N, C-alpha and C positions, 0 to 999 in steps of 0.2 A: 366586376372582374378583379380577382386578387393579383398580387405581384407575380406569383408563380405562373398564373394563366397568361398574364401580359407578357412575361418573358418568353413563354412558349410561342405565343402568337408572333412576336417580333422575330424569334428564331426561325419560324416557318417562313415568314416573309423574306428573311435573309437567304435561307436555303433556296427558295424558289427563284430569286432574282439576282442574287449577288454575282453569279457567274457572268451575267451580261451587263454588269454595272461598269460604267467608265470611272476610272480612278480620278481623284481630285488631288494632284500633287501639292497644290497650295494648302489644302486642308492639313495634309500630313506635315508639311513644312512648318505650319503655324504651331502644331503640337510639338514637333521636335525642337523648334527654336526655344520653346519654353523649357524643355528638358535640359538643353545645352547651356542654359543660363544667358542667352542672348537678350532676354528681356528680364526685368526685375521681378522675381517671385519670392514670396516669403519662404517657400519650401519647394525644392525640386522634386519632380516625379520620378519614380522608378521606371525602368524599361518595361516591366510587366504591366505597370499601370498605364503607360503610354499605349501599349498594344490593346489593352482593354478599352481605353477611351476611343481609339480609332475604330475598333470593331463595333462599339456601340453606335458611334456616329454613322458608320457605314450601314449598320443594321437599320437605323431609322431612315436613312436616305433610301435604302433598298425598299423599305416598306412603303414609303411615299411614291417611289418610282413604280412600284407594282400597280398602283391605282386600285380601284375597286374591282373585286371579283364580281361575277354575275350574281351570285347569291346575295351579296351585299347590295348591289344595285337593285335587284328585285325586291329586297326587303324594304326599300324606301318608297315603293309604289303604294298607291291607294288600295286599301283593303288587303294588304299583303299578309301572307301566312306568317304567323308569329314565329314559326320554326326557321324561317329564312335567316334570321339574325344569328342563332347558334350554328346554323349550317355555314354561314360566312366565316365563323371563327374556327371551325373544325375541319372543313373540307380541304382536300389537297388539290393543288393545281395539276391539271391534266395537260391542257394546251396542245391537243392534237386536232388536226383539221384535214379536210379533203375538199377538193374543188371538182365539180362535175363538168362534163363537156359543154353544158349549156351555160356555164359561168356562175353557178351557185356554190358558195363556199359555206360549209358548216363546220363550226369549231366546238369541240367539247371543252368547256372552260374549267370546270371543277367537278369533283365527284366525292362522295362520302358513302361508306359501307358500314352500317351498324346493325348488329343482330341479324335480322332476316330481311333487311331492306337496303336498297341502293338509291341514293339521291344523285342526280346529275344535272348540271346546268349547261346550256348551249347557246350559240349565236349563229344566225344565218345572215349572210350578206351577198350582194351581187344581184343577179336576175332572179330574185326570189319569187316575184309574182307579176303578172301582167294581165289586164282585163281591158278589152275595148269592144265597143258596140258599133255596128255598121248598118246603114239603111239598105233595104233591098234583100236579095237572096245571096246565099254564100257564093264565094268566088269559084268553087268547084263542087263536084258531087262527093257526098260522104255516104258511107254505109251507116245509116242511123242505127244506133243501138237501142234507142227508145223513141217511140212516137206515141203521143197522147192527144186525143181530141178534147176540146173544151177544157184545156189546161193552159193557164197563163202564168208564165214564169214569175212575173212581178208579184203575184198573189201568194206564191208559195216559197220562194227563195229569199233568204235574208243574209246579211253580212254585218259583222261588227265594224267593218271598215266603211266609213262614211262615203268615200269616193266610189268604192265598189257597189255599195247599196244604191247610189244614184244611177249607176249604169244598169243595175238589175231593174230598177223602176222604169227604165226606158223600154224594157221588154214587156209592154203593157197590153199586147194583143190588138192594138188599134191599126196595125199594118204589118209589114214584113221587116223584121230586123234580125240580125244575127250577132252573136257574141263569141269572141275568141278569148279563152282563159288559159293561162299557163301558171302553174304554181308548184311550190316545193314545200314539203312539210315533214318534220320528224315525228308525226303523230302516231307512228307505229310504236309498239312497246319496245323496251330494251330486250335484246336477244342474247342468249348464250351462243358460243361459237358453233355449237352443233345444231342451231336453229330453234331450240327451245325458247319460248318467250316468257317474259316475266309480266305478271299482272300489274297494270297501272293503278296505283292508288291515287295518283295526282298527275296531271299533265297540263301545264300552263304556258301560254304563248302571249307575248306582248309585242305589238308593232311599235317601232321607234320612229322618231321624226325624220331620220335620215333614210327611211325605207327598209332598214334591217329589222330582224326579229330576234328577240331573246326569249328564253323560257327555261323551265326546269321540270323534271320528272321525279316522282317517288314511286319506286317499283318494289314488288314483293319477290323475295328469293324463295323458290320452292324448297321444302325441307330436304329433298333428295339431291338438290344441287348446291346446298350450302357448303362453303369451304373457306379457309382462311384467306385465300386469294382467288379472285374471280377475273377471268378475261371475258369481256362482254363486247357487244357492238350496238351502236346506235344506227338506225336506218333512216336515210333521207329518201323520201318518195317524191318523185317528180311526175307531173301529169299535164296533159294538154287536152282541152275539150272545146267543142264547138256546139253552141246552142242556137237553134233557129226557131224564132217565134213567127209562124206563118198565120197571121191573124190569131185565131183561137186554137190553132193546132201547134203543138210543141214537139220539136225534134232535138235529140241530143246525141253527140258522138264523143267517144273517149278514145284517145290514142293509147298506144301501149305504155304502161306504167314503167318508169325507170327507177331502179333502186341503187343507192350508193351506201356502202357499209363503212362505218368509222369505228375501228376497234379501240378499246381502252382497258386498262387493268386497275382494279381496286383491291385494297387490303382491308380486312375487317377489323373494326374496333368492337371487341366483344366484352368490354368492361361495363357490364350492365347490372343494375339492381333488378332482381326478379321478384314478382309478386304473384300470389295465387289466392284463389277463393272458390267456394262452391256452395250450392244450395239445392235442396230437394223439396219439391212440393208433391201433391197428390197426382199431378198430371205431367210433370216434367222434371228433369234434372238439368242444372246449369253449372258449368265450370268456367272460371275466368283465369286466364294466364296472360300476364302483362310484364313488360320490361320498361325500365326507365334508364335512358342512357344520356348522352350529351345533347340530344336533339329534342326528345319528347318522351312522354309516357304513352305507350301504345300496347295493344294486344287484342285478344279475341275472347268473346263470350260464346261458348258452344252449348247449344240447347238440344236435348234429346228427350224422347218419350212419346206418349200418346198425343199430347197437345200439339207438338210441332207437326205431327202427321196430319192432324185435323186442319191446322192452319194452312199447310201446303195444299191439301185437298181443296180448301176454299178457293185459293187462287187458281188452281188447275180447272175448277168447275165454277168459275165466278158467275157466269150468266145463269146457271142453274140455281145457284144459291139466291141470286137476286130475284129470279122469277118466283121462287117460293117464299120470298120475304125473310128468309132465315139469315141471321147475322152471326158473326163469330167474333168474339172479343179476343184479340191476339196481341202478343208482344210485337211492337213495331221497332223498338230499339231499346238501348240501355243508357241510363243517365248516371254520370259519375258525381258522387257527393263527397265533399270533404268537411267533416264535422257538421254535416247536415246541410251545407251550402252547395248548390249546383256548380260544377265546373263545366264550362261550355266546350264541346268537342271542336277541334280544328279540322277534323276529317273523320268520316264514318261511312261504313258500308254494311248496312243491315241486310239480312236475307229474308226469305219467305218463311223460315222456320223459327224465327225468334233469335237466331244467332246474329252476331255482329262483330266486325272489326272496328276498333275505335282508336283515335289518337287525340292526345291532349297536350297542352303546353307543358314543357318540362317543369318539374317542381323539386325543390330540395327536401321539403318535409313531406314524407309519404305516410305519415300517421293519420288515422281517422278517415281512410278512404273506403268507400263502398259503392257498389253498382246496384241500381234499382231498375226494374223493368218498367217501360212505358207502354201501356196497353192502348189499343185503338179506341175503345169505348170508355173504359173505367180509369184511364190515365195511370198515374204512378201507384205502384203497390209497394209500400214501404216494408210490409211484412215479408216480402220476397227478396229483400236486399242480400247482396253477396259481399261480405266484408273482405277487403283485400289485405293480405298479410305478407310482409317482406320475407322471402325465402332465402335469397342470396344477396349479400351486400357487395357493392363494387369496391375495388381497392381504393385506397386513400387518394392516390395521384394517378388519374387516368392517363394512359399512354396513348397518344394519338398516332396511329400507324401511318406510314407514308404510302401514298398511292404510287403504284408502278407507272413508269412513263412508257 
């Protein structure tokens, strides 16, 4: 990180936290004492220099007081996405929260809007989840929404939470047991205020030792909804369920789902380098449109023509193709090469027609990039490579826009 970037980062920390910072009169006193000559100094400082020193010290104090943002905290986790570090350096503090009637508090900590994507980090505290198993039959009658014979919950349900998994394992079909579960999750996509939802590219949750949850989302902004400023909402969904394992018969009941909306505003950083490329073969055409900003290199490869129609038909009639023994060699995804060396994708979403959305770690040197198709049977086809060419350069000093509060 260069000096200019470090100054910007400190300035952001000061802006976000200085208003709530307690003054240190003794710190200012020590500086002023030196100016007034009450201690021996080889050279007295000017008043403007004093102000600068005080502001720098307050800035550093404010940055420390601010603590880690959630993007930074998440970046330190095992197998963390490499883009979390630049997100922690560029995202703006949001710090809006809401508490539900059941005692769950969800806070949007930071957000960042670049190009056609929004990143948001969040924290959930309070009565986030509860799971308990009881012997016997439920304490009251329920209108079961689902009943299955010869179905044992422990054989089909799993949880990443070790404690919850232990309780699921108790529903083993060897007797009568029932489970009460209450939970809250922001697993819904991010929404526009009119109810239009954004596609999730990424949605990550991590349970903390204190029982709270932290996470982050990467969402795609539809072209017809893109604007310099967006007002969005994160939805918290709460649910209650009762599961009853009556020997080998399984019953399940879901209470009404409750939703809480948390609105927030983001301002776009559209200071991007744009890259494009295309290729035409006998059976398809492919066009690549990518951008490189402060967070990553990302974009779409769009494939059209006769071959994608055949590939899609294969998946639509998969059983028929298998019965006849006919196989189809098709593009599964695209690989990014730099000077012939593969660059691993940090996120990707290929479709059934050979097209794909791809994201890679941000890079400063964008020369020598190309995309090559990876086929299901014949693997990489270097002869079908799409060279990427820089179309629009970013400005020399990116301006990080402030997020609305």
